[in-house]
MIZA-391040 format. One record per residue (C-alpha): y, x, z; residue number from 0; residue in one letter. Coordinates in nm, 2 decimals, always signed. Example, Ala and Ser with C-alpha at 12.3 -4.5 7.8 and 13.67 -1.06 7.14 Angstrom:
<lumnu><py>-0.45</py><px>+1.23</px><pz>+0.78</pz><pos>0</pos><code>A</code></lumnu>
<lumnu><py>-0.11</py><px>+1.37</px><pz>+0.71</pz><pos>1</pos><code>S</code></lumnu>
***
This chain:
<lumnu><py>+0.00</py><px>+0.00</px><pz>+0.00</pz><pos>0</pos><code>X</code></lumnu>
<lumnu><py>+0.24</py><px>+0.28</px><pz>+0.09</pz><pos>1</pos><code>X</code></lumnu>
<lumnu><py>+0.17</py><px>+0.45</px><pz>-0.25</pz><pos>2</pos><code>X</code></lumnu>
<lumnu><py>+0.24</py><px>+0.12</px><pz>-0.43</pz><pos>3</pos><code>X</code></lumnu>
<lumnu><py>+0.57</py><px>+0.07</px><pz>-0.25</pz><pos>4</pos><code>X</code></lumnu>
<lumnu><py>+0.67</py><px>+0.43</px><pz>-0.32</pz><pos>5</pos><code>X</code></lumnu>
<lumnu><py>+0.59</py><px>+0.38</px><pz>-0.69</pz><pos>6</pos><code>X</code></lumnu>
<lumnu><py>+0.79</py><px>+0.07</px><pz>-0.71</pz><pos>7</pos><code>X</code></lumnu>
<lumnu><py>+1.09</py><px>+0.24</px><pz>-0.54</pz><pos>8</pos><code>X</code></lumnu>
<lumnu><py>+1.07</py><px>+0.53</px><pz>-0.80</pz><pos>9</pos><code>X</code></lumnu>
<lumnu><py>+1.06</py><px>+0.27</px><pz>-1.08</pz><pos>10</pos><code>X</code></lumnu>
<lumnu><py>+1.38</py><px>+0.12</px><pz>-0.94</pz><pos>11</pos><code>X</code></lumnu>
<lumnu><py>+1.55</py><px>+0.46</px><pz>-0.93</pz><pos>12</pos><code>X</code></lumnu>
<lumnu><py>+1.46</py><px>+0.51</px><pz>-1.30</pz><pos>13</pos><code>X</code></lumnu>
<lumnu><py>+1.56</py><px>+0.16</px><pz>-1.40</pz><pos>14</pos><code>X</code></lumnu>
<lumnu><py>+1.85</py><px>+0.31</px><pz>-1.61</pz><pos>15</pos><code>X</code></lumnu>
<lumnu><py>+1.58</py><px>+0.54</px><pz>-1.76</pz><pos>16</pos><code>X</code></lumnu>
<lumnu><py>+1.57</py><px>+0.85</px><pz>-1.96</pz><pos>17</pos><code>X</code></lumnu>
<lumnu><py>+1.71</py><px>+0.95</px><pz>-2.30</pz><pos>18</pos><code>X</code></lumnu>
<lumnu><py>+1.68</py><px>+1.28</px><pz>-2.49</pz><pos>19</pos><code>X</code></lumnu>
<lumnu><py>+1.82</py><px>+1.40</px><pz>-2.82</pz><pos>20</pos><code>X</code></lumnu>
<lumnu><py>+1.74</py><px>+1.74</px><pz>-2.95</pz><pos>21</pos><code>X</code></lumnu>
<lumnu><py>+1.82</py><px>+1.90</px><pz>-3.28</pz><pos>22</pos><code>X</code></lumnu>
<lumnu><py>+1.71</py><px>+2.24</px><pz>-3.41</pz><pos>23</pos><code>X</code></lumnu>
<lumnu><py>+1.83</py><px>+2.43</px><pz>-3.71</pz><pos>24</pos><code>X</code></lumnu>
<lumnu><py>+1.58</py><px>+2.70</px><pz>-3.82</pz><pos>25</pos><code>X</code></lumnu>
<lumnu><py>+1.68</py><px>+2.98</px><pz>-4.06</pz><pos>26</pos><code>X</code></lumnu>
<lumnu><py>+1.46</py><px>+3.16</px><pz>-4.30</pz><pos>27</pos><code>X</code></lumnu>
<lumnu><py>+1.47</py><px>+3.48</px><pz>-4.08</pz><pos>28</pos><code>X</code></lumnu>
<lumnu><py>+1.34</py><px>+3.27</px><pz>-3.78</pz><pos>29</pos><code>X</code></lumnu>
<lumnu><py>+1.68</py><px>+3.27</px><pz>-3.61</pz><pos>30</pos><code>X</code></lumnu>
<lumnu><py>+1.86</py><px>+2.95</px><pz>-3.54</pz><pos>31</pos><code>X</code></lumnu>
<lumnu><py>+2.05</py><px>+2.71</px><pz>-3.31</pz><pos>32</pos><code>X</code></lumnu>
<lumnu><py>+1.96</py><px>+2.41</px><pz>-3.11</pz><pos>33</pos><code>X</code></lumnu>
<lumnu><py>+2.15</py><px>+2.14</px><pz>-2.93</pz><pos>34</pos><code>X</code></lumnu>
<lumnu><py>+2.00</py><px>+1.92</px><pz>-2.66</pz><pos>35</pos><code>X</code></lumnu>
<lumnu><py>+2.15</py><px>+1.62</px><pz>-2.49</pz><pos>36</pos><code>X</code></lumnu>
<lumnu><py>+1.97</py><px>+1.45</px><pz>-2.20</pz><pos>37</pos><code>X</code></lumnu>
<lumnu><py>+2.06</py><px>+1.15</px><pz>-1.99</pz><pos>38</pos><code>X</code></lumnu>
<lumnu><py>+1.88</py><px>+1.09</px><pz>-1.67</pz><pos>39</pos><code>X</code></lumnu>
<lumnu><py>+1.94</py><px>+0.86</px><pz>-1.37</pz><pos>40</pos><code>X</code></lumnu>
<lumnu><py>+2.19</py><px>+1.03</px><pz>-1.13</pz><pos>41</pos><code>X</code></lumnu>
<lumnu><py>+1.98</py><px>+0.90</px><pz>-0.83</pz><pos>42</pos><code>X</code></lumnu>
<lumnu><py>+1.68</py><px>+1.10</px><pz>-0.95</pz><pos>43</pos><code>X</code></lumnu>
<lumnu><py>+1.88</py><px>+1.42</px><pz>-0.94</pz><pos>44</pos><code>X</code></lumnu>
<lumnu><py>+1.98</py><px>+1.40</px><pz>-0.57</pz><pos>45</pos><code>X</code></lumnu>
<lumnu><py>+1.66</py><px>+1.57</px><pz>-0.46</pz><pos>46</pos><code>X</code></lumnu>
<lumnu><py>+1.76</py><px>+1.87</px><pz>-0.67</pz><pos>47</pos><code>X</code></lumnu>
<lumnu><py>+2.13</py><px>+1.88</px><pz>-0.55</pz><pos>48</pos><code>X</code></lumnu>
<lumnu><py>+2.28</py><px>+1.63</px><pz>-0.78</pz><pos>49</pos><code>X</code></lumnu>
<lumnu><py>+2.49</py><px>+1.73</px><pz>-1.08</pz><pos>50</pos><code>X</code></lumnu>
<lumnu><py>+2.57</py><px>+2.07</px><pz>-0.94</pz><pos>51</pos><code>X</code></lumnu>
<lumnu><py>+2.22</py><px>+2.15</px><pz>-0.85</pz><pos>52</pos><code>X</code></lumnu>
<lumnu><py>+2.08</py><px>+2.04</px><pz>-1.18</pz><pos>53</pos><code>X</code></lumnu>
<lumnu><py>+2.33</py><px>+2.24</px><pz>-1.38</pz><pos>54</pos><code>X</code></lumnu>
<lumnu><py>+2.26</py><px>+2.55</px><pz>-1.17</pz><pos>55</pos><code>X</code></lumnu>
<lumnu><py>+1.88</py><px>+2.50</px><pz>-1.23</pz><pos>56</pos><code>X</code></lumnu>
<lumnu><py>+1.93</py><px>+2.48</px><pz>-1.60</pz><pos>57</pos><code>X</code></lumnu>
<lumnu><py>+2.16</py><px>+2.79</px><pz>-1.61</pz><pos>58</pos><code>X</code></lumnu>
<lumnu><py>+1.91</py><px>+2.99</px><pz>-1.41</pz><pos>59</pos><code>X</code></lumnu>
<lumnu><py>+1.64</py><px>+2.89</px><pz>-1.65</pz><pos>60</pos><code>X</code></lumnu>
<lumnu><py>+1.85</py><px>+3.00</px><pz>-1.95</pz><pos>61</pos><code>X</code></lumnu>
<lumnu><py>+1.94</py><px>+3.33</px><pz>-1.78</pz><pos>62</pos><code>X</code></lumnu>
<lumnu><py>+1.58</py><px>+3.41</px><pz>-1.71</pz><pos>63</pos><code>X</code></lumnu>
<lumnu><py>+1.46</py><px>+3.33</px><pz>-2.07</pz><pos>64</pos><code>X</code></lumnu>
<lumnu><py>+1.51</py><px>+3.63</px><pz>-2.30</pz><pos>65</pos><code>X</code></lumnu>
<lumnu><py>+1.44</py><px>+3.41</px><pz>-2.61</pz><pos>66</pos><code>X</code></lumnu>
<lumnu><py>+1.79</py><px>+3.26</px><pz>-2.59</pz><pos>67</pos><code>X</code></lumnu>
<lumnu><py>+2.06</py><px>+3.48</px><pz>-2.75</pz><pos>68</pos><code>X</code></lumnu>
<lumnu><py>+2.36</py><px>+3.27</px><pz>-2.63</pz><pos>69</pos><code>X</code></lumnu>
<lumnu><py>+2.38</py><px>+2.93</px><pz>-2.45</pz><pos>70</pos><code>X</code></lumnu>
<lumnu><py>+2.63</py><px>+2.68</px><pz>-2.30</pz><pos>71</pos><code>X</code></lumnu>
<lumnu><py>+2.55</py><px>+2.42</px><pz>-2.04</pz><pos>72</pos><code>X</code></lumnu>
<lumnu><py>+2.77</py><px>+2.12</px><pz>-1.98</pz><pos>73</pos><code>X</code></lumnu>
<lumnu><py>+2.72</py><px>+1.83</px><pz>-1.74</pz><pos>74</pos><code>X</code></lumnu>
<lumnu><py>+2.90</py><px>+1.50</px><pz>-1.68</pz><pos>75</pos><code>X</code></lumnu>
<lumnu><py>+2.84</py><px>+1.17</px><pz>-1.51</pz><pos>76</pos><code>X</code></lumnu>
<lumnu><py>+2.88</py><px>+0.83</px><pz>-1.67</pz><pos>77</pos><code>X</code></lumnu>
<lumnu><py>+2.81</py><px>+0.53</px><pz>-1.45</pz><pos>78</pos><code>X</code></lumnu>
<lumnu><py>+2.47</py><px>+0.59</px><pz>-1.29</pz><pos>79</pos><code>X</code></lumnu>
<lumnu><py>+2.37</py><px>+0.85</px><pz>-1.54</pz><pos>80</pos><code>X</code></lumnu>
<lumnu><py>+2.39</py><px>+1.24</px><pz>-1.55</pz><pos>81</pos><code>X</code></lumnu>
<lumnu><py>+2.45</py><px>+1.38</px><pz>-1.90</pz><pos>82</pos><code>X</code></lumnu>
<lumnu><py>+2.33</py><px>+1.73</px><pz>-1.97</pz><pos>83</pos><code>X</code></lumnu>
<lumnu><py>+2.44</py><px>+1.90</px><pz>-2.29</pz><pos>84</pos><code>X</code></lumnu>
<lumnu><py>+2.29</py><px>+2.23</px><pz>-2.38</pz><pos>85</pos><code>X</code></lumnu>
<lumnu><py>+2.36</py><px>+2.45</px><pz>-2.69</pz><pos>86</pos><code>X</code></lumnu>
<lumnu><py>+2.17</py><px>+2.77</px><pz>-2.76</pz><pos>87</pos><code>X</code></lumnu>
<lumnu><py>+2.12</py><px>+3.03</px><pz>-3.03</pz><pos>88</pos><code>X</code></lumnu>
<lumnu><py>+1.81</py><px>+3.24</px><pz>-3.07</pz><pos>89</pos><code>X</code></lumnu>
<lumnu><py>+1.71</py><px>+3.54</px><pz>-3.28</pz><pos>90</pos><code>X</code></lumnu>
<lumnu><py>+1.33</py><px>+3.47</px><pz>-3.32</pz><pos>91</pos><code>X</code></lumnu>
<lumnu><py>+1.19</py><px>+3.11</px><pz>-3.30</pz><pos>92</pos><code>X</code></lumnu>
<lumnu><py>+0.85</py><px>+3.26</px><pz>-3.22</pz><pos>93</pos><code>X</code></lumnu>
<lumnu><py>+0.99</py><px>+3.38</px><pz>-2.88</pz><pos>94</pos><code>X</code></lumnu>
<lumnu><py>+1.07</py><px>+3.01</px><pz>-2.79</pz><pos>95</pos><code>X</code></lumnu>
<lumnu><py>+0.69</py><px>+2.95</px><pz>-2.76</pz><pos>96</pos><code>X</code></lumnu>
<lumnu><py>+0.70</py><px>+3.17</px><pz>-2.45</pz><pos>97</pos><code>X</code></lumnu>
<lumnu><py>+0.95</py><px>+2.97</px><pz>-2.26</pz><pos>98</pos><code>X</code></lumnu>
<lumnu><py>+0.69</py><px>+2.74</px><pz>-2.12</pz><pos>99</pos><code>X</code></lumnu>
<lumnu><py>+0.53</py><px>+3.02</px><pz>-1.92</pz><pos>100</pos><code>X</code></lumnu>
<lumnu><py>+0.65</py><px>+3.26</px><pz>-1.66</pz><pos>101</pos><code>X</code></lumnu>
<lumnu><py>+0.84</py><px>+3.23</px><pz>-1.33</pz><pos>102</pos><code>X</code></lumnu>
<lumnu><py>+1.16</py><px>+3.07</px><pz>-1.48</pz><pos>103</pos><code>X</code></lumnu>
<lumnu><py>+0.96</py><px>+2.78</px><pz>-1.63</pz><pos>104</pos><code>X</code></lumnu>
<lumnu><py>+0.75</py><px>+2.74</px><pz>-1.31</pz><pos>105</pos><code>X</code></lumnu>
<lumnu><py>+1.06</py><px>+2.69</px><pz>-1.10</pz><pos>106</pos><code>X</code></lumnu>
<lumnu><py>+1.16</py><px>+2.38</px><pz>-1.30</pz><pos>107</pos><code>X</code></lumnu>
<lumnu><py>+1.07</py><px>+2.04</px><pz>-1.17</pz><pos>108</pos><code>X</code></lumnu>
<lumnu><py>+0.74</py><px>+1.91</px><pz>-1.32</pz><pos>109</pos><code>X</code></lumnu>
<lumnu><py>+0.93</py><px>+1.63</px><pz>-1.51</pz><pos>110</pos><code>X</code></lumnu>
<lumnu><py>+1.15</py><px>+1.89</px><pz>-1.67</pz><pos>111</pos><code>X</code></lumnu>
<lumnu><py>+0.85</py><px>+2.10</px><pz>-1.77</pz><pos>112</pos><code>X</code></lumnu>
<lumnu><py>+0.68</py><px>+1.80</px><pz>-1.92</pz><pos>113</pos><code>X</code></lumnu>
<lumnu><py>+0.99</py><px>+1.71</px><pz>-2.12</pz><pos>114</pos><code>X</code></lumnu>
<lumnu><py>+1.02</py><px>+2.06</px><pz>-2.26</pz><pos>115</pos><code>X</code></lumnu>
<lumnu><py>+0.65</py><px>+2.04</px><pz>-2.36</pz><pos>116</pos><code>X</code></lumnu>
<lumnu><py>+0.40</py><px>+2.30</px><pz>-2.46</pz><pos>117</pos><code>X</code></lumnu>
<lumnu><py>+0.43</py><px>+2.46</px><pz>-2.81</pz><pos>118</pos><code>X</code></lumnu>
<lumnu><py>+0.19</py><px>+2.65</px><pz>-3.02</pz><pos>119</pos><code>X</code></lumnu>
<lumnu><py>+0.26</py><px>+2.83</px><pz>-3.35</pz><pos>120</pos><code>X</code></lumnu>
<lumnu><py>-0.02</py><px>+2.97</px><pz>-3.57</pz><pos>121</pos><code>X</code></lumnu>
<lumnu><py>-0.03</py><px>+3.14</px><pz>-3.91</pz><pos>122</pos><code>X</code></lumnu>
<lumnu><py>-0.28</py><px>+3.06</px><pz>-4.18</pz><pos>123</pos><code>X</code></lumnu>
<lumnu><py>-0.22</py><px>+3.28</px><pz>-4.48</pz><pos>124</pos><code>X</code></lumnu>
<lumnu><py>+0.14</py><px>+3.22</px><pz>-4.59</pz><pos>125</pos><code>X</code></lumnu>
<lumnu><py>+0.17</py><px>+2.89</px><pz>-4.39</pz><pos>126</pos><code>X</code></lumnu>
<lumnu><py>+0.32</py><px>+2.84</px><pz>-4.04</pz><pos>127</pos><code>X</code></lumnu>
<lumnu><py>+0.16</py><px>+2.57</px><pz>-3.83</pz><pos>128</pos><code>X</code></lumnu>
<lumnu><py>+0.36</py><px>+2.42</px><pz>-3.55</pz><pos>129</pos><code>X</code></lumnu>
<lumnu><py>+0.24</py><px>+2.19</px><pz>-3.27</pz><pos>130</pos><code>X</code></lumnu>
<lumnu><py>+0.42</py><px>+2.06</px><pz>-2.96</pz><pos>131</pos><code>X</code></lumnu>
<lumnu><py>+0.28</py><px>+1.83</px><pz>-2.69</pz><pos>132</pos><code>X</code></lumnu>
<lumnu><py>+0.52</py><px>+1.63</px><pz>-2.46</pz><pos>133</pos><code>X</code></lumnu>
<lumnu><py>+0.34</py><px>+1.45</px><pz>-2.18</pz><pos>134</pos><code>X</code></lumnu>
<lumnu><py>+0.56</py><px>+1.23</px><pz>-1.95</pz><pos>135</pos><code>X</code></lumnu>
<lumnu><py>+0.26</py><px>+1.02</px><pz>-1.83</pz><pos>136</pos><code>X</code></lumnu>
<lumnu><py>+0.27</py><px>+1.19</px><pz>-1.49</pz><pos>137</pos><code>X</code></lumnu>
<lumnu><py>+0.64</py><px>+1.27</px><pz>-1.48</pz><pos>138</pos><code>X</code></lumnu>
<lumnu><py>+0.74</py><px>+0.94</px><pz>-1.32</pz><pos>139</pos><code>X</code></lumnu>
<lumnu><py>+0.48</py><px>+0.80</px><pz>-1.09</pz><pos>140</pos><code>X</code></lumnu>
<lumnu><py>+0.64</py><px>+0.45</px><pz>-1.09</pz><pos>141</pos><code>X</code></lumnu>
<lumnu><py>+0.68</py><px>+0.43</px><pz>-1.47</pz><pos>142</pos><code>X</code></lumnu>
<lumnu><py>+0.41</py><px>+0.17</px><pz>-1.49</pz><pos>143</pos><code>X</code></lumnu>
<lumnu><py>+0.63</py><px>-0.07</px><pz>-1.28</pz><pos>144</pos><code>X</code></lumnu>
<lumnu><py>+0.94</py><px>-0.03</px><pz>-1.50</pz><pos>145</pos><code>X</code></lumnu>
<lumnu><py>+0.97</py><px>-0.34</px><pz>-1.71</pz><pos>146</pos><code>X</code></lumnu>
<lumnu><py>+0.98</py><px>-0.33</px><pz>-2.09</pz><pos>147</pos><code>X</code></lumnu>
<lumnu><py>+1.33</py><px>-0.48</px><pz>-2.09</pz><pos>148</pos><code>X</code></lumnu>
<lumnu><py>+1.45</py><px>-0.18</px><pz>-1.87</pz><pos>149</pos><code>X</code></lumnu>
<lumnu><py>+1.29</py><px>+0.07</px><pz>-2.12</pz><pos>150</pos><code>X</code></lumnu>
<lumnu><py>+1.42</py><px>-0.11</px><pz>-2.43</pz><pos>151</pos><code>X</code></lumnu>
<lumnu><py>+1.67</py><px>+0.11</px><pz>-2.63</pz><pos>152</pos><code>X</code></lumnu>
<lumnu><py>+1.57</py><px>+0.44</px><pz>-2.45</pz><pos>153</pos><code>X</code></lumnu>
<lumnu><py>+1.37</py><px>+0.71</px><pz>-2.61</pz><pos>154</pos><code>X</code></lumnu>
<lumnu><py>+1.32</py><px>+1.07</px><pz>-2.72</pz><pos>155</pos><code>X</code></lumnu>
<lumnu><py>+1.45</py><px>+1.20</px><pz>-3.05</pz><pos>156</pos><code>X</code></lumnu>
<lumnu><py>+1.37</py><px>+1.54</px><pz>-3.20</pz><pos>157</pos><code>X</code></lumnu>
<lumnu><py>+1.52</py><px>+1.66</px><pz>-3.53</pz><pos>158</pos><code>X</code></lumnu>
<lumnu><py>+1.42</py><px>+1.99</px><pz>-3.69</pz><pos>159</pos><code>X</code></lumnu>
<lumnu><py>+1.59</py><px>+2.13</px><pz>-3.99</pz><pos>160</pos><code>X</code></lumnu>
<lumnu><py>+1.35</py><px>+2.37</px><pz>-4.18</pz><pos>161</pos><code>X</code></lumnu>
<lumnu><py>+1.43</py><px>+2.64</px><pz>-4.42</pz><pos>162</pos><code>X</code></lumnu>
<lumnu><py>+1.15</py><px>+2.52</px><pz>-4.65</pz><pos>163</pos><code>X</code></lumnu>
<lumnu><py>+1.00</py><px>+2.17</px><pz>-4.70</pz><pos>164</pos><code>X</code></lumnu>
<lumnu><py>+0.70</py><px>+2.09</px><pz>-4.48</pz><pos>165</pos><code>X</code></lumnu>
<lumnu><py>+0.38</py><px>+2.04</px><pz>-4.66</pz><pos>166</pos><code>X</code></lumnu>
<lumnu><py>+0.23</py><px>+1.82</px><pz>-4.38</pz><pos>167</pos><code>X</code></lumnu>
<lumnu><py>+0.37</py><px>+1.66</px><pz>-4.07</pz><pos>168</pos><code>X</code></lumnu>
<lumnu><py>+0.35</py><px>+1.37</px><pz>-3.83</pz><pos>169</pos><code>X</code></lumnu>
<lumnu><py>+0.73</py><px>+1.29</px><pz>-3.82</pz><pos>170</pos><code>X</code></lumnu>
<lumnu><py>+0.84</py><px>+0.93</px><pz>-3.83</pz><pos>171</pos><code>X</code></lumnu>
<lumnu><py>+1.10</py><px>+1.00</px><pz>-4.10</pz><pos>172</pos><code>X</code></lumnu>
<lumnu><py>+1.19</py><px>+1.28</px><pz>-4.35</pz><pos>173</pos><code>X</code></lumnu>
<lumnu><py>+1.51</py><px>+1.38</px><pz>-4.53</pz><pos>174</pos><code>X</code></lumnu>
<lumnu><py>+1.63</py><px>+1.64</px><pz>-4.77</pz><pos>175</pos><code>X</code></lumnu>
<lumnu><py>+1.29</py><px>+1.65</px><pz>-4.95</pz><pos>176</pos><code>X</code></lumnu>
<lumnu><py>+1.09</py><px>+1.74</px><pz>-4.64</pz><pos>177</pos><code>X</code></lumnu>
<lumnu><py>+1.32</py><px>+2.00</px><pz>-4.49</pz><pos>178</pos><code>X</code></lumnu>
<lumnu><py>+1.45</py><px>+1.76</px><pz>-4.21</pz><pos>179</pos><code>X</code></lumnu>
<lumnu><py>+1.19</py><px>+1.61</px><pz>-3.99</pz><pos>180</pos><code>X</code></lumnu>
<lumnu><py>+1.27</py><px>+1.34</px><pz>-3.73</pz><pos>181</pos><code>X</code></lumnu>
<lumnu><py>+1.05</py><px>+1.22</px><pz>-3.44</pz><pos>182</pos><code>X</code></lumnu>
<lumnu><py>+1.17</py><px>+0.90</px><pz>-3.27</pz><pos>183</pos><code>X</code></lumnu>
<lumnu><py>+0.96</py><px>+0.80</px><pz>-2.96</pz><pos>184</pos><code>X</code></lumnu>
<lumnu><py>+1.04</py><px>+0.49</px><pz>-2.76</pz><pos>185</pos><code>X</code></lumnu>
<lumnu><py>+1.04</py><px>+0.60</px><pz>-2.39</pz><pos>186</pos><code>X</code></lumnu>
<lumnu><py>+0.80</py><px>+0.32</px><pz>-2.31</pz><pos>187</pos><code>X</code></lumnu>
<lumnu><py>+0.54</py><px>+0.48</px><pz>-2.54</pz><pos>188</pos><code>X</code></lumnu>
<lumnu><py>+0.62</py><px>+0.83</px><pz>-2.40</pz><pos>189</pos><code>X</code></lumnu>
<lumnu><py>+0.55</py><px>+0.71</px><pz>-2.04</pz><pos>190</pos><code>X</code></lumnu>
<lumnu><py>+0.22</py><px>+0.56</px><pz>-2.15</pz><pos>191</pos><code>X</code></lumnu>
<lumnu><py>+0.06</py><px>+0.84</px><pz>-2.36</pz><pos>192</pos><code>X</code></lumnu>
<lumnu><py>+0.12</py><px>+1.21</px><pz>-2.46</pz><pos>193</pos><code>X</code></lumnu>
<lumnu><py>+0.33</py><px>+1.26</px><pz>-2.77</pz><pos>194</pos><code>X</code></lumnu>
<lumnu><py>+0.26</py><px>+1.52</px><pz>-3.04</pz><pos>195</pos><code>X</code></lumnu>
<lumnu><py>+0.49</py><px>+1.69</px><pz>-3.29</pz><pos>196</pos><code>X</code></lumnu>
<lumnu><py>+0.33</py><px>+1.89</px><pz>-3.57</pz><pos>197</pos><code>X</code></lumnu>
<lumnu><py>+0.41</py><px>+2.03</px><pz>-3.91</pz><pos>198</pos><code>X</code></lumnu>
<lumnu><py>+0.30</py><px>+2.28</px><pz>-4.15</pz><pos>199</pos><code>X</code></lumnu>
<lumnu><py>+0.55</py><px>+2.49</px><pz>-4.36</pz><pos>200</pos><code>X</code></lumnu>
<lumnu><py>+0.51</py><px>+2.77</px><pz>-4.61</pz><pos>201</pos><code>X</code></lumnu>
<lumnu><py>+0.67</py><px>+3.09</px><pz>-4.48</pz><pos>202</pos><code>X</code></lumnu>
<lumnu><py>+1.01</py><px>+3.14</px><pz>-4.64</pz><pos>203</pos><code>X</code></lumnu>
<lumnu><py>+0.91</py><px>+3.48</px><pz>-4.79</pz><pos>204</pos><code>X</code></lumnu>
<lumnu><py>+1.20</py><px>+3.63</px><pz>-4.99</pz><pos>205</pos><code>X</code></lumnu>
<lumnu><py>+0.98</py><px>+3.73</px><pz>-5.29</pz><pos>206</pos><code>X</code></lumnu>
<lumnu><py>+1.27</py><px>+3.87</px><pz>-5.50</pz><pos>207</pos><code>X</code></lumnu>
<lumnu><py>+1.34</py><px>+4.12</px><pz>-5.22</pz><pos>208</pos><code>X</code></lumnu>
<lumnu><py>+0.97</py><px>+4.19</px><pz>-5.16</pz><pos>209</pos><code>X</code></lumnu>
<lumnu><py>+0.92</py><px>+4.27</px><pz>-5.53</pz><pos>210</pos><code>X</code></lumnu>
<lumnu><py>+1.24</py><px>+4.48</px><pz>-5.54</pz><pos>211</pos><code>X</code></lumnu>
<lumnu><py>+1.13</py><px>+4.68</px><pz>-5.24</pz><pos>212</pos><code>X</code></lumnu>
<lumnu><py>+0.78</py><px>+4.74</px><pz>-5.39</pz><pos>213</pos><code>X</code></lumnu>
<lumnu><py>+0.94</py><px>+4.86</px><pz>-5.72</pz><pos>214</pos><code>X</code></lumnu>
<lumnu><py>+1.17</py><px>+5.09</px><pz>-5.53</pz><pos>215</pos><code>X</code></lumnu>
<lumnu><py>+0.87</py><px>+5.23</px><pz>-5.33</pz><pos>216</pos><code>X</code></lumnu>
<lumnu><py>+0.67</py><px>+5.28</px><pz>-5.66</pz><pos>217</pos><code>X</code></lumnu>
<lumnu><py>+0.96</py><px>+5.45</px><pz>-5.83</pz><pos>218</pos><code>X</code></lumnu>
<lumnu><py>+1.01</py><px>+5.68</px><pz>-5.53</pz><pos>219</pos><code>X</code></lumnu>
<lumnu><py>+0.64</py><px>+5.77</px><pz>-5.52</pz><pos>220</pos><code>X</code></lumnu>
<lumnu><py>+0.65</py><px>+5.83</px><pz>-5.90</pz><pos>221</pos><code>X</code></lumnu>
<lumnu><py>+0.96</py><px>+6.05</px><pz>-5.86</pz><pos>222</pos><code>X</code></lumnu>
<lumnu><py>+0.79</py><px>+6.25</px><pz>-5.58</pz><pos>223</pos><code>X</code></lumnu>
<lumnu><py>+0.48</py><px>+6.31</px><pz>-5.79</pz><pos>224</pos><code>X</code></lumnu>
<lumnu><py>+0.69</py><px>+6.41</px><pz>-6.09</pz><pos>225</pos><code>X</code></lumnu>
<lumnu><py>+0.88</py><px>+6.66</px><pz>-5.87</pz><pos>226</pos><code>X</code></lumnu>
<lumnu><py>+0.56</py><px>+6.81</px><pz>-5.74</pz><pos>227</pos><code>X</code></lumnu>
<lumnu><py>+0.42</py><px>+6.83</px><pz>-6.09</pz><pos>228</pos><code>X</code></lumnu>
<lumnu><py>+0.74</py><px>+7.01</px><pz>-6.22</pz><pos>229</pos><code>X</code></lumnu>
<lumnu><py>+0.73</py><px>+7.26</px><pz>-5.93</pz><pos>230</pos><code>X</code></lumnu>
<lumnu><py>+0.36</py><px>+7.33</px><pz>-6.00</pz><pos>231</pos><code>X</code></lumnu>
<lumnu><py>+0.43</py><px>+7.39</px><pz>-6.38</pz><pos>232</pos><code>X</code></lumnu>
<lumnu><py>+0.72</py><px>+7.62</px><pz>-6.30</pz><pos>233</pos><code>X</code></lumnu>
<lumnu><py>+0.50</py><px>+7.83</px><pz>-6.07</pz><pos>234</pos><code>X</code></lumnu>
<lumnu><py>+0.22</py><px>+7.84</px><pz>-6.32</pz><pos>235</pos><code>X</code></lumnu>
<lumnu><py>+0.46</py><px>+7.96</px><pz>-6.59</pz><pos>236</pos><code>X</code></lumnu>
***
């Protein structure tokens, strides 16, 4: 009975619910930028020190994560919601897969870790395979008691701008001939089951530069052998 009452109270705290909008711009050299905007119930942040405590927590995480080249963190309150705006730049997107491990990640609240999710990147030939899992099913114990009406209109949005069109994906919408993928997940569904975001993209290999470098190497090797041959001929003469 106590657990049931506690779950109902948590559901009331989260009645204004959760919204997340994240957008990533990925360049051909694996560098890029990202902007994340999250809205959470202000009452749910009190256990972590309110607005000031949450901002400090986010800044500490950014500082301890070498994957981020630069970052800004802004917070504000609107009615009963805490707005968190984060902008980052990164040199290598592959390093971002390491942010969900280590002391900095472990210090985050479990709900924050679940919202960041767990990412894997694999290479198959000249293809890059991306997979991310977001599991909020355990983030809010009282989520089952939040009514559908309270959850209506809230959700998670992820937009990824790719340097080359994806050859396969599970995004809900696609723009720019497959270079912009968008996942829109109603928060009700995110609370009920884990969400996956996946795509496969050909590696943006600059073939013109590769061929030019190979030709330059071949010419250099040829010139070296010619020089050695001329020296040998001169000595023989």
